ZADO-1210 file (C-alpha; in nm, 4 decimals, padded with zeros to 6 digits):
<atoms>
<atom x="-20.1787" y="08.5465" z="00.8889" code="MET" pos="1"/>
<atom x="-20.1464" y="08.3284" z="00.5423" code="LYS" pos="2"/>
<atom x="-20.1268" y="08.5092" z="00.2263" code="LEU" pos="3"/>
<atom x="-20.2204" y="08.3940" z="-00.1130" code="THR" pos="4"/>
<atom x="-20.0775" y="08.5233" z="-00.4439" code="PRO" pos="5"/>
<atom x="-20.4182" y="08.6621" z="-00.5345" code="LEU" pos="6"/>
<atom x="-20.4393" y="08.8612" z="-00.2136" code="GLU" pos="7"/>
<atom x="-20.0964" y="08.9951" z="-00.2670" code="ILE" pos="8"/>
<atom x="-20.1915" y="09.0955" z="-00.6286" code="GLN" pos="9"/>
<atom x="-20.5145" y="09.2565" z="-00.5057" code="GLN" pos="10"/>
<atom x="-20.3276" y="09.4677" z="-00.2117" code="MET" pos="11"/>
<atom x="-20.4251" y="09.8219" z="-00.2250" code="VAL" pos="12"/>
<atom x="-20.2336" y="10.0715" z="-00.0169" code="PHE" pos="13"/>
<atom x="-20.3572" y="10.4192" z="00.0802" code="GLN" pos="14"/>
<atom x="-20.2225" y="10.7131" z="-00.1217" code="VAL" pos="15"/>
<atom x="-20.0682" y="10.9861" z="00.0995" code="ARG" pos="16"/>
<atom x="-19.8746" y="11.2924" z="00.0429" code="LEU" pos="17"/>
<atom x="-19.5084" y="11.2025" z="-00.0476" code="ARG" pos="18"/>
<atom x="-19.6286" y="10.8590" z="-00.0768" code="GLY" pos="19"/>
<atom x="-19.4532" y="10.5492" z="-00.2532" code="TYR" pos="20"/>
<atom x="-19.4075" y="10.5103" z="-00.6122" code="ASP" pos="21"/>
<atom x="-19.7440" y="10.3090" z="-00.7063" code="ARG" pos="22"/>
<atom x="-19.5878" y="10.1357" z="-01.0083" code="GLU" pos="23"/>
<atom x="-19.2899" y="10.0349" z="-00.7989" code="GLU" pos="24"/>
<atom x="-19.5190" y="09.8912" z="-00.5091" code="VAL" pos="25"/>
<atom x="-19.7373" y="09.7316" z="-00.7713" code="ASN" pos="26"/>
<atom x="-19.4296" y="09.5564" z="-00.9325" code="ARG" pos="27"/>
<atom x="-19.2851" y="09.4626" z="-00.5993" code="PHE" pos="28"/>
<atom x="-19.6239" y="09.3088" z="-00.5149" code="LEU" pos="29"/>
<atom x="-19.6494" y="09.1228" z="-00.8368" code="GLU" pos="30"/>
<atom x="-19.2901" y="08.9814" z="-00.7846" code="GLU" pos="31"/>
<atom x="-19.3985" y="08.8676" z="-00.4304" code="VAL" pos="32"/>
<atom x="-19.7096" y="08.7095" z="-00.5582" code="ALA" pos="33"/>
<atom x="-19.5307" y="08.5398" z="-00.8345" code="GLN" pos="34"/>
<atom x="-19.2603" y="08.4101" z="-00.5921" code="THR" pos="35"/>
<atom x="-19.5199" y="08.2786" z="-00.3542" code="LEU" pos="36"/>
<atom x="-19.7203" y="08.1131" z="-00.6357" code="GLU" pos="37"/>
<atom x="-19.4060" y="07.9362" z="-00.7617" code="SER" pos="38"/>
<atom x="-19.3345" y="07.8175" z="-00.4121" code="ALA" pos="39"/>
<atom x="-19.6927" y="07.6987" z="-00.3802" code="ASN" pos="40"/>
<atom x="-19.6719" y="07.5223" z="-00.6950" code="ARG" pos="41"/>
<atom x="-19.3391" y="07.3650" z="-00.6239" code="GLU" pos="42"/>
<atom x="-19.4605" y="07.2444" z="-00.2785" code="ASN" pos="43"/>
<atom x="-19.7747" y="07.1021" z="-00.4275" code="ALA" pos="44"/>
<atom x="-19.5422" y="06.9152" z="-00.6781" code="THR" pos="45"/>
<atom x="-19.3290" y="06.7781" z="-00.4081" code="LEU" pos="46"/>
<atom x="-19.6320" y="06.6639" z="-00.1976" code="ARG" pos="47"/>
<atom x="-19.7770" y="06.4825" z="-00.5086" code="GLU" pos="48"/>
<atom x="-19.4310" y="06.3215" z="-00.5481" code="ARG" pos="49"/>
<atom x="-19.4138" y="06.2276" z="-00.1913" code="VAL" pos="50"/>
<atom x="-19.7453" y="06.0845" z="-00.2230" code="SER" pos="51"/>
<atom x="-19.6424" y="05.8894" z="-00.5320" code="TYR" pos="52"/>
<atom x="-19.3300" y="05.7477" z="-00.3529" code="MET" pos="53"/>
<atom x="-19.5428" y="05.6367" z="-00.0594" code="GLU" pos="54"/>
<atom x="-19.7733" y="05.4630" z="-00.3008" code="GLN" pos="55"/>
<atom x="-19.4825" y="05.3063" z="-00.4638" code="GLN" pos="56"/>
<atom x="-19.3657" y="05.2015" z="-00.1057" code="LEU" pos="57"/>
<atom x="-19.7015" y="05.0454" z="-00.0180" code="ALA" pos="58"/>
<atom x="-19.7228" y="04.8697" z="-00.3580" code="ASP" pos="59"/>
<atom x="-19.3580" y="04.7189" z="-00.2891" code="MET" pos="60"/>
<atom x="-19.4693" y="04.6161" z="00.0669" code="LYS" pos="61"/>
<atom x="-19.7760" y="04.4264" z="-00.0768" code="ARG" pos="62"/>
<atom x="-19.5317" y="04.2746" z="-00.3384" code="ASN" pos="63"/>
<atom x="-19.2911" y="04.1772" z="-00.0575" code="GLU" pos="64"/>
<atom x="-19.5758" y="04.0155" z="00.1278" code="ALA" pos="65"/>
<atom x="-19.7048" y="03.8370" z="-00.2095" code="THR" pos="66"/>
<atom x="-19.3245" y="03.7190" z="-00.2362" code="LEU" pos="67"/>
<atom x="-19.3359" y="03.6004" z="00.1170" code="SER" pos="68"/>
<atom x="-19.6514" y="03.3976" z="00.0582" code="ASN" pos="69"/>
<atom x="-19.5265" y="03.2722" z="-00.2899" code="THR" pos="70"/>
<atom x="-19.2133" y="03.1486" z="-00.0983" code="LEU" pos="71"/>
<atom x="-19.4117" y="02.9589" z="00.1500" code="LEU" pos="72"/>
<atom x="-19.6203" y="02.7996" z="-00.1384" code="SER" pos="73"/>
<atom x="-19.2878" y="02.7185" z="-00.3322" code="ALA" pos="74"/>
<atom x="-19.1345" y="02.5878" z="-00.0191" code="GLN" pos="75"/>
<atom x="-19.4202" y="02.3339" z="00.0365" code="SER" pos="76"/>
<atom x="-19.4075" y="02.2426" z="-00.3388" code="LEU" pos="77"/>
<atom x="-19.0330" y="02.2280" z="-00.3487" code="ALA" pos="78"/>
<atom x="-19.0447" y="01.9289" z="-00.0995" code="ASP" pos="79"/>
<atom x="-19.2223" y="01.7202" z="-00.3907" code="ASP" pos="80"/>
<atom x="-18.9908" y="01.8251" z="-00.6661" code="VAL" pos="81"/>
<atom x="-18.6525" y="01.6991" z="-00.7743" code="LYS" pos="82"/>
<atom x="-18.3384" y="01.8582" z="-00.6268" code="ARG" pos="83"/>
<atom x="-18.2449" y="02.0444" z="-00.9256" code="ALA" pos="84"/>
<atom x="-18.5917" y="02.2124" z="-00.9532" code="ALA" pos="85"/>
<atom x="-18.5694" y="02.2988" z="-00.5775" code="GLN" pos="86"/>
<atom x="-18.2283" y="02.4767" z="-00.6465" code="ARG" pos="87"/>
<atom x="-18.3673" y="02.6562" z="-00.9234" code="ASP" pos="88"/>
<atom x="-18.6625" y="02.7857" z="-00.7533" code="ALA" pos="89"/>
<atom x="-18.4685" y="02.8889" z="-00.4462" code="GLU" pos="90"/>
<atom x="-18.2238" y="03.0713" z="-00.6692" code="LEU" pos="91"/>
<atom x="-18.5084" y="03.2526" z="-00.8564" code="ALA" pos="92"/>
<atom x="-18.6760" y="03.3472" z="-00.5058" code="MET" pos="93"/>
<atom x="-18.3371" y="03.4906" z="-00.3878" code="LYS" pos="94"/>
<atom x="-18.2978" y="03.6973" z="-00.6864" code="GLU" pos="95"/>
<atom x="-18.6658" y="03.8298" z="-00.6675" code="ALA" pos="96"/>
<atom x="-18.6064" y="03.9130" z="-00.2983" code="GLU" pos="97"/>
<atom x="-18.2722" y="04.1035" z="-00.3621" code="LEU" pos="98"/>
<atom x="-18.4353" y="04.2950" z="-00.6506" code="LYS" pos="99"/>
<atom x="-18.7357" y="04.3708" z="-00.4305" code="ALA" pos="100"/>
<atom x="-18.4911" y="04.4674" z="-00.1311" code="SER" pos="101"/>
<atom x="-18.3026" y="04.6854" z="-00.3653" code="GLU" pos="102"/>
<atom x="-18.6151" y="04.8544" z="-00.5121" code="LEU" pos="103"/>
<atom x="-18.7362" y="04.9116" z="-00.1381" code="LEU" pos="104"/>
<atom x="-18.3836" y="05.0413" z="-00.0458" code="ARG" pos="105"/>
<atom x="-18.4009" y="05.3005" z="-00.3510" code="GLU" pos="106"/>
<atom x="-18.7505" y="05.3922" z="-00.2676" code="ALA" pos="107"/>
<atom x="-18.6624" y="05.4645" z="00.0948" code="ARG" pos="108"/>
<atom x="-18.3589" y="05.6752" z="-00.0326" code="VAL" pos="109"/>
<atom x="-18.5569" y="05.8682" z="-00.2787" code="GLU" pos="110"/>
<atom x="-18.8235" y="05.9294" z="00.0014" code="LEU" pos="111"/>
<atom x="-18.5651" y="06.0485" z="00.2489" code="ALA" pos="112"/>
<atom x="-18.4303" y="06.2781" z="-00.0241" code="GLU" pos="113"/>
<atom x="-18.7810" y="06.4104" z="-00.0980" code="THR" pos="114"/>
<atom x="-18.8462" y="06.4677" z="00.2571" code="GLN" pos="115"/>
<atom x="-18.5198" y="06.6575" z="00.3235" code="ARG" pos="116"/>
<atom x="-18.6267" y="06.8754" z="-00.0058" code="ASP" pos="117"/>
<atom x="-18.9696" y="06.9358" z="00.1665" code="ILE" pos="118"/>
<atom x="-18.7974" y="07.0347" z="00.4838" code="SER" pos="119"/>
<atom x="-18.5523" y="07.2659" z="00.3060" code="GLU" pos="120"/>
<atom x="-18.8618" y="07.4240" z="00.0999" code="LEU" pos="121"/>
<atom x="-19.0317" y="07.4721" z="00.4406" code="ARG" pos="122"/>
<atom x="-18.7176" y="07.6470" z="00.5650" code="LYS" pos="123"/>
<atom x="-18.7078" y="07.8558" z="00.2556" code="GLN" pos="124"/>
<atom x="-19.0623" y="07.9518" z="00.2883" code="ARG" pos="125"/>
<atom x="-19.0293" y="08.0569" z="00.6511" code="LEU" pos="126"/>
<atom x="-18.7332" y="08.2692" z="00.5588" code="LEU" pos="127"/>
<atom x="-18.9250" y="08.4339" z="00.2750" code="MET" pos="128"/>
<atom x="-19.2219" y="08.5009" z="00.5322" code="ILE" pos="129"/>
<atom x="-18.9985" y="08.6502" z="00.7877" code="GLU" pos="130"/>
<atom x="-18.8335" y="08.8703" z="00.5029" code="ARG" pos="131"/>
<atom x="-19.1665" y="08.9680" z="00.3918" code="LEU" pos="132"/>
<atom x="-19.2699" y="09.0604" z="00.7458" code="ARG" pos="133"/>
<atom x="-18.9426" y="09.2664" z="00.7962" code="ALA" pos="134"/>
<atom x="-19.0089" y="09.4496" z="00.4706" code="THR" pos="135"/>
<atom x="-19.3897" y="09.5112" z="00.5621" code="ILE" pos="136"/>
<atom x="-19.2502" y="09.6312" z="00.9155" code="ARG" pos="137"/>
<atom x="-19.0204" y="09.8608" z="00.7313" code="THR" pos="138"/>
<atom x="-19.2668" y="10.0017" z="00.5070" code="PHE" pos="139"/>
<atom x="-19.5043" y="10.0560" z="00.8398" code="GLU" pos="140"/>
<atom x="-19.2122" y="10.2512" z="01.0035" code="ARG" pos="141"/>
<atom x="-19.1468" y="10.4250" z="00.6957" code="MET" pos="142"/>
<atom x="-19.5116" y="10.5408" z="00.6795" code="LEU" pos="143"/>
<atom x="-19.5162" y="10.6218" z="01.0497" code="GLU" pos="144"/>
<atom x="-19.2139" y="10.8461" z="00.9776" code="ILE" pos="145"/>
<atom x="-19.3859" y="10.9880" z="00.7058" code="GLU" pos="146"/>
<atom x="-19.7008" y="11.0792" z="00.9030" code="ASP" pos="147"/>
<atom x="-19.4865" y="11.2162" z="01.1614" code="GLU" pos="148"/>
<atom x="-19.3197" y="11.4440" z="00.9244" code="ASP" pos="149"/>
<atom x="-19.6499" y="11.5391" z="00.7732" code="GLU" pos="150"/>
<atom x="-19.7847" y="11.6046" z="01.1283" code="ASP" pos="151"/>
<atom x="-19.4734" y="11.8295" z="01.2370" code="SER" pos="152"/>
<atom x="-19.4701" y="11.9949" z="00.8811" code="SER" pos="153"/>
<atom x="-19.8177" y="12.1344" z="00.8797" code="GLU" pos="154"/>
<atom x="-19.7806" y="12.4285" z="01.1533" code="PRO" pos="155"/>
<atom x="-19.4405" y="12.5113" z="00.9707" code="ALA" pos="156"/>
<atom x="-19.5928" y="12.5786" z="00.6304" code="ALA" pos="157"/>
<atom x="-19.4206" y="12.9159" z="00.5869" code="PRO" pos="158"/>
<atom x="-19.0948" y="12.7548" z="00.6152" code="SER" pos="159"/>
<atom x="-19.1265" y="12.5921" z="00.2786" code="ASN" pos="160"/>
<atom x="-19.1144" y="12.9327" z="00.1236" code="LYS" pos="161"/>
<atom x="-18.7789" y="12.9703" z="00.2720" code="LEU" pos="162"/>
<atom x="-18.6431" y="12.6469" z="00.1334" code="THR" pos="163"/>
<atom x="-18.7795" y="12.7151" z="-00.1915" code="GLY" pos="164"/>
<atom x="-19.0268" y="12.4190" z="-00.1872" code="GLU" pos="165"/>
<atom x="-19.4039" y="12.4369" z="-00.2793" code="SER" pos="166"/>
<atom x="-19.6520" y="12.2181" z="-00.1101" code="PRO" pos="167"/>
<atom x="-19.8114" y="12.0971" z="-00.4385" code="ARG" pos="168"/>
<atom x="-19.4716" y="11.9198" z="-00.5201" code="TYR" pos="169"/>
<atom x="-19.5198" y="11.6804" z="-00.2240" code="HIS" pos="170"/>
<atom x="-19.8232" y="11.4862" z="-00.3825" code="GLN" pos="171"/>
</atoms>
């Protein structure tokens, strides 16, 4: 079951005798909703960043293809040019290839880092979900114990007088 921050904020629990402090539960739900919203925003930001990096990679691949085509054209023209012009053109092409290669390598490194970050965020998200589930299970168990306490305490109402407790204080 996938929860949204809005669903968490709008969650309403039934009120029972000796129930939880409503303000504390509401504060906790607000904190969980804010944490989930923050994680969702960060996840969206990282997805946008990955998309941007993939776009840059595609652009660099197109540039690399363009450079390869330019290299072929330059080589056919270089045959007609003087030896010095040919050396200058080859030097310029090698520098461009090195720069493109370096930019491509940097983009791949950054993409790998971003993918690691996304993987780590996914692990953190799963951990948070498991923690939230554990907390919910704990609350469910506490409610079950509370229900059992209420069921077992109903016939023993006169024993409250012996302990000095009044039923109206358990609201």
